[in-house]
N, CA, C and O of each residue as an XYZ file, in Angstrom:
292
protein
N       5.428    -11.039    -58.316
C       4.877    -10.383    -59.587
C       5.421    -11.204    -60.657
O       6.612    -11.487    -60.784
N       4.429    -11.584    -61.451
C       4.585    -12.033    -63.052
C       4.478    -11.237    -64.005
O       3.498    -10.492    -64.035
N       5.367    -11.194    -64.936
C       5.465    -10.214    -66.157
C       5.018    -11.003    -67.483
O       5.032    -12.234    -67.458
N       4.691    -10.435    -68.437
C       4.467    -11.152    -69.541
C       5.655    -11.683    -70.262
O       6.709    -11.048    -70.246
N       5.535    -12.892    -70.938
C       6.654    -13.313    -71.540
C       7.528    -12.099    -72.603
O       8.736    -11.863    -72.628
N       6.628    -11.595    -73.264
C       7.417    -10.713    -73.971
C       8.279     -9.517    -73.432
O       9.331     -9.057    -73.876
N       7.477     -9.122    -72.271
C       8.577     -8.044    -71.488
C       9.802     -8.900    -70.771
O      10.934     -8.423    -70.691
N       9.536     -9.935    -70.366
C      10.525    -10.798    -69.847
C      11.597    -11.013    -70.840
O      12.739    -10.655    -70.551
N      11.354    -11.545    -71.946
C      12.028    -11.837    -73.142
C      12.979    -10.462    -73.646
O      14.186    -10.440    -73.887
N      12.110     -9.484    -73.701
C      12.772     -8.386    -74.282
C      13.969     -8.037    -73.099
O      15.135     -8.077    -73.494
N      13.720     -7.704    -71.690
C      14.533     -7.586    -70.781
C      15.608     -8.315    -70.909
O      16.669     -7.707    -71.051
N      15.620     -9.772    -70.893
C      16.744    -10.641    -70.677
C      17.490    -10.553    -72.032
O      18.697    -10.758    -71.904
N      17.067    -10.291    -73.335
C      17.751     -9.962    -74.426
C      18.701     -8.628    -74.070
O      19.920     -8.697    -74.223
N      18.237     -7.760    -73.724
C      18.557     -6.180    -73.558
C      19.812     -6.466    -72.612
O      20.920     -5.985    -72.853
N      19.534     -7.328    -71.464
C      20.539     -7.549    -70.449
C      21.500     -8.146    -70.968
O      22.579     -7.571    -70.819
N      21.519     -9.316    -71.659
C      22.784    -10.006    -72.339
C      23.326     -9.288    -73.511
O      24.536     -9.331    -73.734
N      22.508     -8.623    -74.286
C      23.556     -7.798    -75.095
C      24.469     -7.043    -74.508
O      25.688     -7.052    -74.680
N      23.502     -6.066    -73.459
C      24.413     -5.116    -72.483
C      25.759     -5.847    -72.333
O      26.831     -5.450    -72.789
N      25.576     -6.824    -71.719
C      26.691     -7.534    -70.900
C      27.776     -7.901    -71.996
O      28.955     -7.548    -71.962
N      27.233     -8.589    -72.870
C      28.513     -8.736    -73.888
C      29.191     -7.376    -74.466
O      30.399     -7.359    -74.703
N      28.521     -6.446    -74.643
C      29.122     -5.115    -74.828
C      30.289     -4.675    -73.879
O      31.439     -4.312    -74.126
N      29.687     -4.813    -72.857
C      30.435     -4.379    -71.540
C      31.693     -5.215    -71.463
O      32.799     -4.678    -71.393
N      31.524     -6.574    -71.474
C      32.523     -7.490    -71.491
C      33.983     -7.021    -72.388
O      35.198     -7.117    -72.215
N      33.081     -6.480    -73.401
C      34.087     -5.861    -74.652
C      35.081     -4.915    -74.301
O      36.258     -4.917    -74.662
N      34.388     -3.949    -73.420
C      34.747     -2.879    -72.815
C      36.076     -3.421    -71.912
O      37.251     -3.101    -72.098
N      35.685     -4.088    -71.160
C      36.468     -4.841    -69.872
C      37.817     -5.100    -70.522
O      38.883     -4.627    -70.129
N      37.648     -5.898    -71.548
C      38.747     -6.219    -72.312
C      39.927     -5.245    -72.564
O      41.113     -5.402    -72.276
N      39.187     -3.987    -73.297
C      40.143     -2.996    -73.456
C      40.659     -2.202    -71.910
O      41.824     -2.117    -71.522
N      39.746     -1.811    -71.382
C      40.069     -1.035    -70.237
C      41.006     -1.869    -68.903
O      41.940     -1.383    -68.265
N      40.441     -3.160    -68.766
C      41.030     -3.683    -67.631
C      41.946     -4.959    -67.994
O      42.604     -5.568    -67.151
N      41.904     -5.236    -69.181
C      42.980     -6.336    -69.557
C      44.022     -5.705    -70.483
O      45.080     -6.314    -70.641
N      43.823     -4.552    -71.104
C      44.791     -4.146    -71.947
C      44.635     -4.068    -73.231
O      45.440     -3.409    -73.888
N      43.479     -4.779    -73.891
C      43.473     -5.457    -75.505
C      43.528     -3.810    -76.034
O      42.949     -2.903    -75.436
N      44.258     -3.647    -77.148
C      44.597     -2.511    -77.858
C      43.592     -2.792    -79.117
O      43.498     -3.871    -79.701
N      42.779     -1.469    -79.448
C      42.082     -1.106    -80.491
C      42.449      0.163    -81.067
O      42.876      1.074    -80.358
N      42.276      0.298    -82.595
C      42.331      1.363    -83.075
C      41.253      2.388    -82.850
O      40.160      2.142    -82.341
N      41.640      3.490    -83.252
C      40.687      4.715    -82.679
C      39.072      4.382    -83.163
O      38.094      4.428    -82.416
N      39.070      4.102    -84.337
C      37.597      3.965    -84.975
C      37.030      2.695    -84.508
O      35.812      2.531    -84.568
N      37.983      1.570    -83.941
C      37.182      0.368    -83.328
C      36.957      0.840    -82.001
O      35.854      0.495    -81.576
N      37.679      1.555    -81.163
C      37.210      1.878    -79.866
C      36.087      2.987    -79.994
O      35.301      3.153    -79.061
N      36.015      3.710    -81.095
C      34.713      4.573    -80.942
C      33.337      3.831    -81.359
O      32.214      4.263    -81.100
N      33.600      2.761    -81.978
C      32.489      1.678    -82.388
C      32.040      1.106    -80.981
O      30.956      1.386    -80.469
N      32.897      0.352    -80.467
C      32.700     -0.378    -79.216
C      32.104      0.323    -78.273
O      31.251     -0.183    -77.543
N      32.525      1.694    -78.172
C      31.674      2.501    -77.013
C      30.280      3.064    -77.530
O      29.347      3.284    -76.758
N      30.221      3.260    -78.787
C      29.068      3.261    -79.315
C      28.188      2.323    -79.045
O      27.115      2.655    -78.542
N      28.464      0.990    -79.319
C      27.590     -0.125    -79.164
C      27.331     -0.422    -77.760
O      26.196     -0.678    -77.359
N      28.439     -0.392    -76.944
C      27.967     -0.299    -75.524
C      26.903      0.557    -75.019
O      25.890      0.138    -74.459
N      27.230      1.983    -75.283
C      26.164      2.923    -74.961
C      24.699      2.645    -75.380
O      23.727      2.856    -74.655
N      24.657      2.133    -76.670
C      23.333      1.990    -77.108
C      22.693      0.524    -76.568
O      21.481      0.337    -76.459
N      23.624     -0.384    -76.282
C      22.989     -1.478    -75.670
C      22.729     -1.057    -74.313
O      21.772     -1.675    -73.847
N      23.257     -0.195    -73.486
C      23.144     -0.059    -72.341
C      21.641      0.993    -72.185
O      21.004      1.069    -71.135
N      21.355      1.586    -73.197
C      20.210      2.521    -73.483
C      19.004      1.505    -73.692
O      17.913      1.793    -73.200
N      19.167      0.336    -74.399
C      18.330     -0.592    -74.543
C      17.789     -1.332    -73.258
O      16.600     -1.491    -72.983
N      18.921     -1.773    -72.488
C      18.674     -2.578    -70.970
C      17.866     -1.518    -70.258
O      16.794     -1.878    -69.772
N      18.291     -0.092    -70.115
C      17.501      0.570    -69.232
C      16.290      0.989    -69.742
O      15.558      1.291    -68.800
N      15.717      1.152    -70.869
C      14.466      1.082    -71.124
C      13.715     -0.223    -71.052
O      12.528     -0.269    -70.729
N      14.377     -1.198    -71.336
C      13.715     -2.530    -70.875
C      13.530     -2.852    -69.192
O      12.722     -3.522    -68.549
N      14.445     -2.203    -68.916
C      14.108     -2.381    -67.160
C      13.067     -1.646    -67.026
O      12.049     -2.268    -66.722
N      12.948     -0.268    -67.177
C      11.819      0.434    -66.723
C      10.332     -0.192    -67.272
O       9.222     -0.134    -66.743
N      10.704     -0.722    -68.361
C       9.233     -1.225    -69.127
C       9.224     -2.669    -67.992
O       8.087     -2.971    -67.629
N       9.971     -3.249    -67.620
C       9.737     -4.479    -66.698
C       9.046     -3.882    -65.297
O       8.118     -4.429    -64.701
N       9.540     -2.952    -65.003
C       9.257     -2.448    -63.512
C       7.928     -1.260    -63.745
O       7.531     -0.460    -62.897
N       7.445     -1.423    -65.054
C       6.160     -0.323    -64.989
C       6.364      1.005    -64.789
O       5.441      1.787    -64.562
N       7.661      1.355    -64.865
C       7.763      2.934    -64.900
C       7.855      3.531    -66.118
O       8.529      2.985    -66.992
N       7.282      4.580    -66.333
C       7.309      5.258    -67.511
C       8.572      5.894    -68.112
O       9.330      6.553    -67.401
N       8.746      5.744    -69.110
C       9.812      6.327    -69.636
C       9.953      8.224    -69.510
O       8.863      8.782    -69.391
N      11.039      9.029    -69.530
C      10.758     10.297    -69.429
C       9.909     10.886    -70.320
O       9.136     11.684    -69.789
N       9.782     10.736    -71.667
C       8.931     11.451    -72.688
C       7.649     10.822    -72.322
O       6.745     11.477    -72.839
N       7.242      9.929    -71.718
C       5.841      9.234    -71.345
C       5.241      9.688    -69.847
O       4.188      9.264    -69.370
N       6.008     10.498    -69.315
C       5.734     10.702    -67.977
C       5.133     11.786    -67.769
O       5.717     12.814    -68.110
N       3.691     11.892    -67.101
C       3.228     13.264    -67.078
C       3.855     14.198    -66.280
O       3.311     15.292    -66.128
N       4.970     13.937    -65.713
C       5.549     14.829    -64.612
C       6.755     15.667    -65.237
O       7.246     16.604    -64.608
N       7.235     15.274    -66.563
C       8.086     15.959    -67.430
C       7.748     17.083    -68.156
O       8.578     17.613    -68.895
């Protein structure tokens, strides 16, 4: 299955961005890096937004409509 270059690039960028934010979370939760409360909130928000963008790009890559676009919702 071949996808368009735009879809492929969007997916890869979203995946790489999410992995970068996830690595930051791992530094805190698995390696014990200390953060102030507002920094932790920012880190969690960035990871959540990056994961959402990745999920959307993944669904687009697979050709699955998002919930708002689905005729079944």
